[in-house]
Biopython code that builds the backbone (N, CA, C, O; Angstrom):
import numpy as np
from Bio.PDB.StructureBuilder import StructureBuilder

atoms = [
    (1, "MET", "N", (0.819, -1.186, 0.000)),
    (1, "MET", "CA", (0.000, 0.000, 0.000)),
    (1, "MET", "C", (0.863, 1.250, 0.000)),
    (1, "MET", "O", (0.547, 2.227, -0.678)),
    (2, "GLU", "N", (1.946, 1.222, 0.754)),
    (2, "GLU", "CA", (2.826, 2.390, 0.808)),
    (2, "GLU", "C", (3.469, 2.679, -0.545)),
    (2, "GLU", "O", (3.885, 3.805, -0.817)),
    (3, "ALA", "N", (3.547, 1.637, -1.404)),
    (3, "ALA", "CA", (4.116, 1.803, -2.738)),
    (3, "ALA", "C", (3.057, 2.187, -3.763)),
    (3, "ALA", "O", (3.358, 2.311, -4.950)),
    (4, "GLY", "N", (1.814, 2.376, -3.313)),
    (4, "GLY", "CA", (0.748, 2.770, -4.219)),
    (4, "GLY", "C", (-0.044, 1.621, -4.820)),
    (4, "GLY", "O", (-0.861, 1.835, -5.716)),
    (5, "VAL", "N", (0.185, 0.411, -4.343)),
    (5, "VAL", "CA", (-0.549, -0.751, -4.836)),
    (5, "VAL", "C", (-1.926, -0.790, -4.172)),
    (5, "VAL", "O", (-2.040, -0.624, -2.957)),
    (6, "ASN", "N", (-2.959, -1.009, -4.968)),
    (6, "ASN", "CA", (-4.320, -1.104, -4.436)),
    (6, "ASN", "C", (-4.474, -2.448, -3.723)),
    (6, "ASN", "O", (-4.343, -3.498, -4.354)),
    (7, "VAL", "N", (-4.747, -2.429, -2.437)),
    (7, "VAL", "CA", (-4.899, -3.640, -1.637)),
    (7, "VAL", "C", (-6.332, -3.704, -1.128)),
    (7, "VAL", "O", (-6.856, -2.732, -0.584)),
    (8, "ALA", "N", (-6.962, -4.869, -1.313)),
    (8, "ALA", "CA", (-8.337, -5.068, -0.856)),
    (8, "ALA", "C", (-8.426, -6.400, -0.128)),
    (8, "ALA", "O", (-7.515, -7.224, -0.202)),
    (9, "THR", "N", (-9.522, -6.599, 0.569)),
    (9, "THR", "CA", (-9.766, -7.872, 1.214)),
    (9, "THR", "C", (-11.232, -8.234, 1.027)),
    (9, "THR", "O", (-12.112, -7.377, 1.099)),
    (10, "ALA", "N", (-11.477, -9.516, 0.785)),
    (10, "ALA", "CA", (-12.842, -9.991, 0.577)),
    (10, "ALA", "C", (-12.848, -11.514, 0.680)),
    (10, "ALA", "O", (-11.795, -12.142, 0.795)),
    (11, "GLN", "N", (-14.014, -12.084, 0.637)),
    (11, "GLN", "CA", (-14.167, -13.541, 0.676)),
    (11, "GLN", "C", (-15.506, -13.875, 0.044)),
    (11, "GLN", "O", (-16.513, -13.234, 0.344)),
    (12, "ASP", "N", (-15.525, -14.855, -0.814)),
    (12, "ASP", "CA", (-16.785, -15.234, -1.454)),
    (12, "ASP", "C", (-17.244, -16.635, -1.047)),
    (12, "ASP", "O", (-18.227, -17.149, -1.582)),
    (13, "THR", "N", (-16.545, -17.239, -0.116)),
    (13, "THR", "CA", (-16.874, -18.593, 0.304)),
    (13, "THR", "C", (-17.594, -18.546, 1.642)),
    (13, "THR", "O", (-17.119, -17.931, 2.597)),
    (14, "ILE", "N", (-18.747, -19.204, 1.699)),
    (14, "ILE", "CA", (-19.522, -19.200, 2.932)),
    (14, "ILE", "C", (-19.703, -20.632, 3.417)),
    (14, "ILE", "O", (-20.449, -21.414, 2.828)),
    (15, "CYS", "N", (-19.014, -20.954, 4.488)),
    (15, "CYS", "CA", (-19.147, -22.235, 5.186)),
    (15, "CYS", "C", (-19.168, -23.428, 4.239)),
    (15, "CYS", "O", (-20.196, -24.089, 4.089)),
    (16, "ASP", "N", (-18.033, -23.703, 3.600)),
    (16, "ASP", "CA", (-17.912, -24.884, 2.758)),
    (16, "ASP", "C", (-16.558, -25.541, 3.030)),
    (16, "ASP", "O", (-15.872, -25.173, 3.983)),
    (17, "GLY", "N", (-16.176, -26.496, 2.209)),
    (17, "GLY", "CA", (-14.931, -27.222, 2.424)),
    (17, "GLY", "C", (-13.688, -26.375, 2.316)),
    (17, "GLY", "O", (-12.639, -26.749, 2.840)),
    (18, "PHE", "N", (-13.780, -25.240, 1.647)),
    (18, "PHE", "CA", (-12.626, -24.366, 1.508)),
    (18, "PHE", "C", (-12.485, -23.396, 2.668)),
    (18, "PHE", "O", (-11.379, -22.964, 2.993)),
    (19, "HIS", "N", (-13.593, -23.057, 3.288)),
    (19, "HIS", "CA", (-13.566, -22.057, 4.364)),
    (19, "HIS", "C", (-14.688, -22.375, 5.347)),
    (19, "HIS", "O", (-15.805, -21.876, 5.212)),
    (20, "LEU", "N", (-14.383, -23.204, 6.327)),
    (20, "LEU", "CA", (-15.383, -23.675, 7.284)),
    (20, "LEU", "C", (-16.060, -22.570, 8.077)),
    (20, "LEU", "O", (-17.203, -22.723, 8.508)),
    (21, "PHE", "N", (-15.362, -21.457, 8.274)),
    (21, "PHE", "CA", (-15.885, -20.423, 9.154)),
    (21, "PHE", "C", (-16.421, -19.216, 8.388)),
    (21, "PHE", "O", (-16.662, -18.171, 8.993)),
    (22, "GLY", "N", (-16.611, -19.331, 7.093)),
    (22, "GLY", "CA", (-17.049, -18.220, 6.261)),
    (22, "GLY", "C", (-18.452, -17.738, 6.603)),
    (22, "GLY", "O", (-19.368, -18.528, 6.829)),
    (23, "THR", "N", (-18.588, -16.429, 6.635)),
    (23, "THR", "CA", (-19.894, -15.828, 6.914)),
    (23, "THR", "C", (-20.376, -14.964, 5.755)),
    (23, "THR", "O", (-21.563, -14.649, 5.667)),
    (24, "GLY", "N", (-19.469, -14.581, 4.872)),
    (24, "GLY", "CA", (-19.821, -13.665, 3.799)),
    (24, "GLY", "C", (-19.908, -12.223, 4.255)),
    (24, "GLY", "O", (-20.275, -11.352, 3.466)),
    (25, "ASP", "N", (-19.583, -11.952, 5.494)),
    (25, "ASP", "CA", (-19.687, -10.612, 6.063)),
    (25, "ASP", "C", (-18.369, -9.854, 5.860)),
    (25, "ASP", "O", (-17.346, -10.243, 6.424)),
    (26, "PRO", "N", (-18.379, -8.780, 5.062)),
    (26, "PRO", "CA", (-17.139, -8.020, 4.844)),
    (26, "PRO", "C", (-16.508, -7.500, 6.132)),
    (26, "PRO", "O", (-15.288, -7.348, 6.200)),
    (27, "LEU", "N", (-17.311, -7.226, 7.147)),
    (27, "LEU", "CA", (-16.730, -6.749, 8.405)),
    (27, "LEU", "C", (-15.897, -7.835, 9.084)),
    (27, "LEU", "O", (-14.901, -7.526, 9.738)),
    (28, "ASP", "N", (-16.288, -9.097, 8.938)),
    (28, "ASP", "CA", (-15.485, -10.195, 9.482)),
    (28, "ASP", "C", (-14.111, -10.229, 8.818)),
    (28, "ASP", "O", (-13.092, -10.399, 9.489)),
    (29, "TYR", "N", (-14.092, -10.067, 7.497)),
    (29, "TYR", "CA", (-12.822, -10.128, 6.776)),
    (29, "TYR", "C", (-12.004, -8.864, 6.986)),
    (29, "TYR", "O", (-10.774, -8.905, 6.938)),
    (30, "GLY", "N", (-12.675, -7.742, 7.218)),
    (30, "GLY", "CA", (-11.959, -6.527, 7.583)),
    (30, "GLY", "C", (-11.261, -6.684, 8.923)),
    (30, "GLY", "O", (-10.111, -6.277, 9.088)),
    (31, "LEU", "N", (-11.966, -7.277, 9.878)),
    (31, "LEU", "CA", (-11.374, -7.507, 11.196)),
    (31, "LEU", "C", (-10.176, -8.445, 11.085)),
    (31, "LEU", "O", (-9.133, -8.207, 11.695)),
    (32, "LEU", "N", (-10.333, -9.508, 10.305)),
    (32, "LEU", "CA", (-9.231, -10.451, 10.115)),
    (32, "LEU", "C", (-8.032, -9.741, 9.480)),
    (32, "LEU", "O", (-6.897, -9.930, 9.918)),
    (33, "MET", "N", (-8.277, -8.936, 8.464)),
    (33, "MET", "CA", (-7.198, -8.200, 7.806)),
    (33, "MET", "C", (-6.531, -7.226, 8.777)),
    (33, "MET", "O", (-5.317, -7.032, 8.725)),
    (34, "ALA", "N", (-7.315, -6.619, 9.653)),
    (34, "ALA", "CA", (-6.731, -5.692, 10.637)),
    (34, "ALA", "C", (-5.693, -6.412, 11.494)),
    (34, "ALA", "O", (-4.642, -5.848, 11.800)),
    (35, "TYR", "N", (-5.979, -7.639, 11.878)),
    (35, "TYR", "CA", (-5.026, -8.392, 12.687)),
    (35, "TYR", "C", (-3.848, -8.896, 11.862)),
    (35, "TYR", "O", (-2.698, -8.779, 12.285)),
    (36, "VAL", "N", (-4.126, -9.450, 10.698)),
    (36, "VAL", "CA", (-3.064, -10.009, 9.860)),
    (36, "VAL", "C", (-2.077, -8.924, 9.428)),
    (36, "VAL", "O", (-0.865, -9.138, 9.456)),
    (37, "ALA", "N", (-2.592, -7.763, 9.028)),
    (37, "ALA", "CA", (-1.730, -6.667, 8.564)),
    (37, "ALA", "C", (-1.222, -5.806, 9.718)),
    (37, "ALA", "O", (-0.481, -4.847, 9.500)),
    (38, "GLN", "N", (-1.616, -6.145, 10.938)),
    (38, "GLN", "CA", (-1.280, -5.376, 12.130)),
    (38, "GLN", "C", (-1.780, -3.937, 12.012)),
    (38, "GLN", "O", (-1.101, -2.983, 12.390)),
    (39, "TYR", "N", (-3.006, -3.819, 11.466)),
    (39, "TYR", "CA", (-3.691, -2.531, 11.361)),
    (39, "TYR", "C", (-4.783, -2.462, 12.415)),
    (39, "TYR", "O", (-5.870, -1.945, 12.158)),
    (40, "ASN", "N", (-4.499, -2.972, 13.577)),
    (40, "ASN", "CA", (-5.507, -3.041, 14.636)),
    (40, "ASN", "C", (-5.365, -1.889, 15.631)),
    (40, "ASN", "O", (-5.276, -2.087, 16.843)),
    (41, "SER", "N", (-5.348, -0.675, 15.069)),
    (41, "SER", "CA", (-5.338, 0.519, 15.901)),
    (41, "SER", "C", (-6.314, 1.524, 15.297)),
    (41, "SER", "O", (-6.642, 1.452, 14.113)),
    (42, "THR", "N", (-6.768, 2.451, 16.118)),
    (42, "THR", "CA", (-7.805, 3.385, 15.665)),
    (42, "THR", "C", (-7.341, 4.238, 14.479)),
    (42, "THR", "O", (-8.167, 4.646, 13.663)),
    (43, "ASP", "N", (-6.058, 4.512, 14.370)),
    (43, "ASP", "CA", (-5.593, 5.331, 13.255)),
    (43, "ASP", "C", (-5.507, 4.559, 11.940)),
    (43, "ASP", "O", (-5.288, 5.160, 10.889)),
    (44, "LYS", "N", (-5.674, 3.234, 11.984)),
    (44, "LYS", "CA", (-5.597, 2.417, 10.768)),
    (44, "LYS", "C", (-6.961, 1.880, 10.323)),
    (44, "LYS", "O", (-7.055, 1.232, 9.281)),
    (45, "VAL", "N", (-8.009, 2.141, 11.095)),
    (45, "VAL", "CA", (-9.334, 1.588, 10.792)),
    (45, "VAL", "C", (-9.847, 2.056, 9.434)),
    (45, "VAL", "O", (-10.458, 1.278, 8.701)),
    (46, "GLU", "N", (-9.605, 3.320, 9.096)),
    (46, "GLU", "CA", (-10.072, 3.830, 7.798)),
    (46, "GLU", "C", (-9.422, 3.059, 6.645)),
    (46, "GLU", "O", (-10.064, 2.830, 5.620)),
    (47, "ILE", "N", (-8.166, 2.659, 6.800)),
    (47, "ILE", "CA", (-7.479, 1.870, 5.774)),
    (47, "ILE", "C", (-8.202, 0.541, 5.586)),
    (47, "ILE", "O", (-8.400, 0.096, 4.456)),
    (48, "ILE", "N", (-8.591, -0.086, 6.676)),
    (48, "ILE", "CA", (-9.310, -1.364, 6.593)),
    (48, "ILE", "C", (-10.645, -1.164, 5.891)),
    (48, "ILE", "O", (-11.009, -1.965, 5.031)),
    (49, "PHE", "N", (-11.377, -0.124, 6.235)),
    (49, "PHE", "CA", (-12.660, 0.142, 5.577)),
    (49, "PHE", "C", (-12.465, 0.405, 4.087)),
    (49, "PHE", "O", (-13.284, -0.022, 3.273)),
    (50, "ASP", "N", (-11.389, 1.102, 3.721)),
    (50, "ASP", "CA", (-11.098, 1.306, 2.299)),
    (50, "ASP", "C", (-10.856, -0.034, 1.603)),
    (50, "ASP", "O", (-11.271, -0.220, 0.460)),
    (51, "MET", "N", (-10.191, -0.963, 2.280)),
    (51, "MET", "CA", (-9.909, -2.275, 1.687)),
    (51, "MET", "C", (-11.193, -3.050, 1.368)),
    (51, "MET", "O", (-11.262, -3.760, 0.365)),
    (52, "ILE", "N", (-12.209, -2.909, 2.230)),
    (52, "ILE", "CA", (-13.441, -3.675, 2.003)),
    (52, "ILE", "C", (-14.484, -2.894, 1.210)),
    (52, "ILE", "O", (-15.563, -3.410, 0.922)),
    (53, "THR", "N", (-14.162, -1.650, 0.857)),
    (53, "THR", "CA", (-15.127, -0.829, 0.110)),
    (53, "THR", "C", (-14.475, -0.253, -1.147)),
    (53, "THR", "O", (-14.525, -0.877, -2.208)),
    (54, "LYS", "N", (-13.872, 0.917, -1.042)),
    (54, "LYS", "CA", (-13.331, 1.630, -2.202)),
    (54, "LYS", "C", (-12.286, 0.826, -2.975)),
    (54, "LYS", "O", (-12.318, 0.789, -4.205)),
    (55, "ASN", "N", (-11.367, 0.187, -2.265)),
    (55, "ASN", "CA", (-10.308, -0.557, -2.950)),
    (55, "ASN", "C", (-10.879, -1.769, -3.687)),
    (55, "ASN", "O", (-10.442, -2.093, -4.792)),
    (56, "SER", "N", (-11.847, -2.428, -3.077)),
    (56, "SER", "CA", (-12.501, -3.560, -3.752)),
    (56, "SER", "C", (-13.252, -3.088, -4.985)),
    (56, "SER", "O", (-13.225, -3.756, -6.019)),
    (57, "ALA", "N", (-13.921, -1.944, -4.891)),
    (57, "ALA", "CA", (-14.650, -1.386, -6.043)),
    (57, "ALA", "C", (-13.694, -1.080, -7.192)),
    (57, "ALA", "O", (-14.040, -1.284, -8.356)),
    (58, "LYS", "N", (-12.496, -0.593, -6.877)),
    (58, "LYS", "CA", (-11.489, -0.328, -7.922)),
    (58, "LYS", "C", (-11.103, -1.616, -8.628)),
    (58, "LYS", "O", (-11.013, -1.656, -9.855)),
    (59, "ILE", "N", (-10.874, -2.670, -7.854)),
    (59, "ILE", "CA", (-10.496, -3.960, -8.446)),
    (59, "ILE", "C", (-11.603, -4.482, -9.352)),
    (59, "ILE", "O", (-11.333, -5.056, -10.407)),
    (60, "MET", "N", (-12.848, -4.283, -8.936)),
    (60, "MET", "CA", (-13.990, -4.743, -9.730)),
    (60, "MET", "C", (-14.326, -3.779, -10.866)),
    (60, "MET", "O", (-15.227, -4.043, -11.663)),
    (61, "ARG", "N", (-13.602, -2.663, -10.939)),
    (61, "ARG", "CA", (-13.794, -1.639, -11.975)),
    (61, "ARG", "C", (-15.225, -1.102, -11.988)),
    (61, "ARG", "O", (-15.842, -0.956, -13.043)),
    (62, "LEU", "N", (-15.731, -0.815, -10.798)),
    (62, "LEU", "CA", (-17.063, -0.228, -10.672)),
    (62, "LEU", "C", (-16.950, 1.272, -10.899)),
    (62, "LEU", "O", (-16.431, 1.996, -10.050)),
    (63, "ASN", "N", (-17.426, 1.728, -12.022)),
    (63, "ASN", "CA", (-17.293, 3.141, -12.383)),
    (63, "ASN", "C", (-18.244, 4.052, -11.624)),
    (63, "ASN", "O", (-17.981, 5.247, -11.488)),
    (64, "ASP", "N", (-19.349, 3.500, -11.128)),
    (64, "ASP", "CA", (-20.335, 4.351, -10.448)),
    (64, "ASP", "C", (-20.347, 4.093, -8.944)),
    (64, "ASP", "O", (-21.398, 4.151, -8.305)),
    (65, "TYR", "N", (-19.177, 3.809, -8.385)),
    (65, "TYR", "CA", (-19.063, 3.550, -6.955)),
    (65, "TYR", "C", (-19.025, 4.865, -6.180)),
    (65, "TYR", "O", (-18.413, 5.836, -6.623)),
    (66, "GLY", "N", (-19.668, 4.889, -5.047)),
    (66, "GLY", "CA", (-19.611, 6.041, -4.160)),
    (66, "GLY", "C", (-20.908, 6.828, -4.160)),
    (66, "GLY", "O", (-21.820, 6.574, -4.948)),
    (67, "ILE", "N", (-20.961, 7.779, -3.262)),
    (67, "ILE", "CA", (-22.161, 8.604, -3.119)),
    (67, "ILE", "C", (-22.033, 9.806, -4.051)),
    (67, "ILE", "O", (-21.279, 10.745, -3.795)),
    (68, "LYS", "N", (-22.790, 9.742, -5.134)),
    (68, "LYS", "CA", (-22.772, 10.802, -6.131)),
    (68, "LYS", "C", (-24.062, 10.706, -6.933)),
    (68, "LYS", "O", (-24.513, 9.609, -7.263)),
    (69, "GLU", "N", (-24.646, 11.833, -7.242)),
    (69, "GLU", "CA", (-25.883, 11.843, -8.009)),
    (69, "GLU", "C", (-25.692, 11.082, -9.320)),
    (69, "GLU", "O", (-24.723, 11.298, -10.048)),
    (70, "GLY", "N", (-26.646, 10.180, -9.603)),
    (70, "GLY", "CA", (-26.601, 9.385, -10.823)),
    (70, "GLY", "C", (-25.978, 8.013, -10.645)),
    (70, "GLY", "O", (-26.157, 7.143, -11.497)),
    (71, "ASN", "N", (-25.243, 7.797, -9.544)),
    (71, "ASN", "CA", (-24.662, 6.475, -9.299)),
    (71, "ASN", "C", (-25.738, 5.489, -8.871)),
    (71, "ASN", "O", (-26.802, 5.877, -8.389)),
    (72, "THR", "N", (-25.445, 4.211, -9.054)),
    (72, "THR", "CA", (-26.341, 3.161, -8.591)),
    (72, "THR", "C", (-26.476, 3.264, -7.077)),
    (72, "THR", "O", (-25.480, 3.443, -6.376)),
    (73, "ALA", "N", (-27.684, 3.152, -6.576)),
    (73, "ALA", "CA", (-27.918, 3.291, -5.131)),
    (73, "ALA", "C", (-27.753, 1.940, -4.438)),
    (73, "ALA", "O", (-28.717, 1.380, -3.917)),
    (74, "ASP", "N", (-26.523, 1.423, -4.435)),
    (74, "ASP", "CA", (-26.172, 0.209, -3.701)),
    (74, "ASP", "C", (-25.400, 0.660, -2.464)),
    (74, "ASP", "O", (-24.356, 1.301, -2.583)),
    (75, "PHE", "N", (-25.906, 0.330, -1.288)),
    (75, "PHE", "CA", (-25.229, 0.779, -0.071)),
    (75, "PHE", "C", (-25.679, -0.050, 1.121)),
    (75, "PHE", "O", (-26.680, -0.765, 1.068)),
    (76, "ASN", "N", (-24.916, 0.067, 2.191)),
    (76, "ASN", "CA", (-25.230, -0.573, 3.465)),
    (76, "ASN", "C", (-25.365, 0.501, 4.531)),
    (76, "ASN", "O", (-24.651, 1.503, 4.511)),
    (77, "ILE", "N", (-26.269, 0.286, 5.446)),
    (77, "ILE", "CA", (-26.357, 1.115, 6.642)),
    (77, "ILE", "C", (-25.915, 0.230, 7.792)),
    (77, "ILE", "O", (-26.554, -0.775, 8.101)),
    (78, "ILE", "N", (-24.815, 0.614, 8.420)),
    (78, "ILE", "CA", (-24.243, -0.166, 9.521)),
    (78, "ILE", "C", (-24.587, 0.550, 10.822)),
    (78, "ILE", "O", (-24.316, 1.742, 10.969)),
    (79, "PHE", "N", (-25.177, -0.167, 11.755)),
    (79, "PHE", "CA", (-25.619, 0.433, 13.010)),
    (79, "PHE", "C", (-24.476, 0.496, 14.018)),
    (79, "PHE", "O", (-24.450, -0.234, 15.008)),
    (80, "ALA", "N", (-23.531, 1.394, 13.734)),
    (80, "ALA", "CA", (-22.386, 1.640, 14.614)),
    (80, "ALA", "C", (-22.035, 3.114, 14.491)),
    (80, "ALA", "O", (-22.231, 3.723, 13.440)),
    (81, "GLU", "N", (-21.524, 3.671, 15.555)),
    (81, "GLU", "CA", (-21.177, 5.093, 15.535)),
    (81, "GLU", "C", (-19.820, 5.363, 14.902)),
    (81, "GLU", "O", (-19.581, 6.461, 14.398)),
    (82, "THR", "N", (-18.933, 4.384, 14.922)),
    (82, "THR", "CA", (-17.601, 4.557, 14.349)),
    (82, "THR", "C", (-17.204, 3.305, 13.584)),
    (82, "THR", "O", (-17.799, 2.242, 13.755)),
    (83, "GLU", "N", (-16.189, 3.446, 12.738)),
    (83, "GLU", "CA", (-15.661, 2.282, 12.018)),
    (83, "GLU", "C", (-15.088, 1.261, 13.001)),
    (83, "GLU", "O", (-15.251, 0.056, 12.812)),
    (84, "SER", "N", (-14.420, 1.742, 14.045)),
    (84, "SER", "CA", (-13.854, 0.828, 15.053)),
    (84, "SER", "C", (-14.951, -0.002, 15.710)),
    (84, "SER", "O", (-14.800, -1.208, 15.907)),
    (85, "GLU", "N", (-16.055, 0.658, 16.046)),
    (85, "GLU", "CA", (-17.176, -0.054, 16.669)),
    (85, "GLU", "C", (-17.765, -1.077, 15.694)),
    (85, "GLU", "O", (-18.133, -2.180, 16.098)),
    (86, "ALA", "N", (-17.853, -0.715, 14.420)),
    (86, "ALA", "CA", (-18.396, -1.641, 13.422)),
    (86, "ALA", "C", (-17.534, -2.888, 13.315)),
    (86, "ALA", "O", (-18.067, -3.996, 13.248)),
    (87, "LEU", "N", (-16.220, -2.736, 13.298)),
    (87, "LEU", "CA", (-15.337, -3.909, 13.237)),
    (87, "LEU", "C", (-15.377, -4.703, 14.540)),
    (87, "LEU", "O", (-15.361, -5.934, 14.530)),
    (88, "ARG", "N", (-15.427, -3.996, 15.643)),
    (88, "ARG", "CA", (-15.414, -4.678, 16.946)),
    (88, "ARG", "C", (-16.678, -5.493, 17.178)),
    (88, "ARG", "O", (-16.605, -6.626, 17.654)),
    (89, "THR", "N", (-17.833, -4.931, 16.848)),
    (89, "THR", "CA", (-19.100, -5.593, 17.199)),
    (89, "THR", "C", (-19.791, -6.269, 16.020)),
    (89, "THR", "O", (-20.666, -7.113, 16.214)),
    (90, "ARG", "N", (-19.400, -5.902, 14.786)),
    (90, "ARG", "CA", (-20.077, -6.393, 13.575)),
    (90, "ARG", "C", (-21.589, -6.380, 13.782)),
    (90, "ARG", "O", (-22.236, -7.427, 13.820)),
    (91, "PRO", "N", (-22.144, -5.153, 13.918)),
    (91, "PRO", "CA", (-23.542, -4.970, 14.307)),
    (91, "PRO", "C", (-24.530, -5.261, 13.172)),
    (91, "PRO", "O", (-24.148, -5.609, 12.055)),
    (92, "GLY", "N", (-25.799, -5.105, 13.502)),
    (92, "GLY", "CA", (-26.850, -5.246, 12.508)),
    (92, "GLY", "C", (-26.711, -4.184, 11.431)),
    (92, "GLY", "O", (-26.086, -3.143, 11.631)),
    (93, "ARG", "N", (-27.313, -4.477, 10.279)),
    (93, "ARG", "CA", (-27.261, -3.502, 9.189)),
    (93, "ARG", "C", (-28.348, -3.763, 8.166)),
    (93, "ARG", "O", (-29.000, -4.807, 8.168)),
    (94, "LEU", "N", (-28.523, -2.789, 7.298)),
    (94, "LEU", "CA", (-29.468, -2.879, 6.195)),
    (94, "LEU", "C", (-28.671, -2.835, 4.899)),
    (94, "LEU", "O", (-27.710, -2.075, 4.776)),
    (95, "VAL", "N", (-29.078, -3.659, 3.932)),
    (95, "VAL", "CA", (-28.395, -3.719, 2.647)),
    (95, "VAL", "C", (-29.371, -3.292, 1.552)),
    (95, "VAL", "O", (-30.471, -3.832, 1.437)),
    (96, "PHE", "N", (-28.950, -2.319, 0.757)),
    (96, "PHE", "CA", (-29.788, -1.807, -0.317)),
    (96, "PHE", "C", (-29.135, -2.085, -1.664)),
    (96, "PHE", "O", (-27.920, -1.958, -1.815)),
    (97, "ARG", "N", (-29.945, -2.462, -2.631)),
    (97, "ARG", "CA", (-29.489, -2.672, -4.011)),
    (97, "ARG", "C", (-30.418, -1.870, -4.908)),
    (97, "ARG", "O", (-31.634, -2.056, -4.878)),
    (98, "LYS", "N", (-29.848, -0.988, -5.696)),
    (98, "LYS", "CA", (-30.624, -0.102, -6.568)),
    (98, "LYS", "C", (-31.710, 0.640, -5.788)),
    (98, "LYS", "O", (-32.821, 0.844, -6.277)),
    (99, "GLY", "N", (-31.359, 1.036, -4.562)),
    (99, "GLY", "CA", (-32.256, 1.836, -3.738)),
    (99, "GLY", "C", (-33.322, 1.058, -2.991)),
    (99, "GLY", "O", (-34.117, 1.654, -2.265)),
    (100, "LYS", "N", (-33.361, -0.255, -3.149)),
    (100, "LYS", "CA", (-34.383, -1.073, -2.474)),
    (100, "LYS", "C", (-33.739, -1.948, -1.409)),
    (100, "LYS", "O", (-32.688, -2.547, -1.636)),
    (101, "LEU", "N", (-34.369, -2.014, -0.259)),
    (101, "LEU", "CA", (-33.891, -2.866, 0.832)),
    (101, "LEU", "C", (-33.971, -4.321, 0.398)),
    (101, "LEU", "O", (-35.046, -4.814, 0.058)),
    (102, "ILE", "N", (-32.818, -5.018, 0.408)),
    (102, "ILE", "CA", (-32.818, -6.431, 0.005)),
    (102, "ILE", "C", (-32.435, -7.375, 1.140)),
    (102, "ILE", "O", (-32.686, -8.577, 1.052)),
    (103, "ALA", "N", (-31.832, -6.848, 2.201)),
    (103, "ALA", "CA", (-31.439, -7.710, 3.313)),
    (103, "ALA", "C", (-31.363, -6.897, 4.595)),
    (103, "ALA", "O", (-31.055, -5.705, 4.592)),
    (104, "LYS", "N", (-31.653, -7.578, 5.672)),
    (104, "LYS", "CA", (-31.615, -6.969, 6.999)),
    (104, "LYS", "C", (-30.909, -7.950, 7.919)),
    (104, "LYS", "O", (-31.381, -9.069, 8.121)),
    (105, "LEU", "N", (-29.800, -7.542, 8.467)),
    (105, "LEU", "CA", (-29.047, -8.392, 9.381)),
    (105, "LEU", "C", (-29.269, -7.885, 10.788)),
    (105, "LEU", "O", (-28.937, -6.744, 11.110)),
    (106, "GLU", "N", (-29.824, -8.724, 11.608)),
    (106, "GLU", "CA", (-30.005, -8.371, 13.007)),
    (106, "GLU", "C", (-29.044, -9.210, 13.839)),
    (106, "GLU", "O", (-28.917, -10.418, 13.636)),
    (107, "LYS", "N", (-28.392, -8.572, 14.748)),
    (107, "LYS", "CA", (-27.510, -9.287, 15.646)),
    (107, "LYS", "C", (-28.325, -9.778, 16.821)),
    (107, "LYS", "O", (-29.177, -9.045, 17.322)),
    (108, "LYS", "N", (-28.092, -10.987, 17.273)),
    (108, "LYS", "CA", (-28.844, -11.552, 18.379)),
    (108, "LYS", "C", (-28.849, -10.605, 19.579)),
    (108, "LYS", "O", (-27.792, -10.165, 20.030)),
    (109, "GLY", "N", (-30.015, -10.297, 20.083)),
    (109, "GLY", "CA", (-30.155, -9.408, 21.208)),
    (109, "GLY", "C", (-30.158, -7.937, 20.849)),
    (109, "GLY", "O", (-30.278, -7.077, 21.722)),
    (110, "GLU", "N", (-30.023, -7.645, 19.553)),
    (110, "GLU", "CA", (-29.985, -6.261, 19.102)),
    (110, "GLU", "C", (-31.313, -5.924, 18.436)),
    (110, "GLU", "O", (-31.848, -6.728, 17.673)),
    (111, "ILE", "N", (-31.832, -4.771, 18.713)),
    (111, "ILE", "CA", (-33.086, -4.340, 18.116)),
    (111, "ILE", "C", (-32.786, -3.289, 17.070)),
    (111, "ILE", "O", (-32.138, -2.285, 17.364)),
    (112, "LEU", "N", (-33.251, -3.511, 15.848)),
    (112, "LEU", "CA", (-33.049, -2.531, 14.767)),
    (112, "LEU", "C", (-34.233, -1.618, 14.671)),
    (112, "LEU", "O", (-34.257, -0.725, 13.824)),
]
sb = StructureBuilder()
sb.init_structure("model")
sb.init_model(0)
sb.init_chain("A")
sb.init_seg("    ")
for serial, (resi, resn, name, xyz) in enumerate(atoms, 1):
    if name == "N":
        sb.init_residue(resn, " ", resi, " ")
    sb.init_atom(name, np.array(xyz, "f"), 0.0, 1.0, " ", f" {name:<3s}", serial, name[0])
structure = sb.get_structure()
């Protein structure tokens, strides 16, 4: 990353023979990357979020990524006050595709 290389983290395997503990949750893989890359401090959390969002979008060559008028309205609402809290607790969230709610993740004991 310091040399300007785009680094991202993701996982597409959910609980199968290749990855027994897969959840498909980008926050899980962000947390794992924070530990593996030793980015487990508050000043590095934004880098981890970039890896699971903006950097991944660059790799996928998504031209309409981000919040901008005219872009596809694909987004998540994460019920956390900070990025650190989101990685620490992996809270409930809402997932939107083309502006429509398509998934709702509730954490056990959490009320959305």
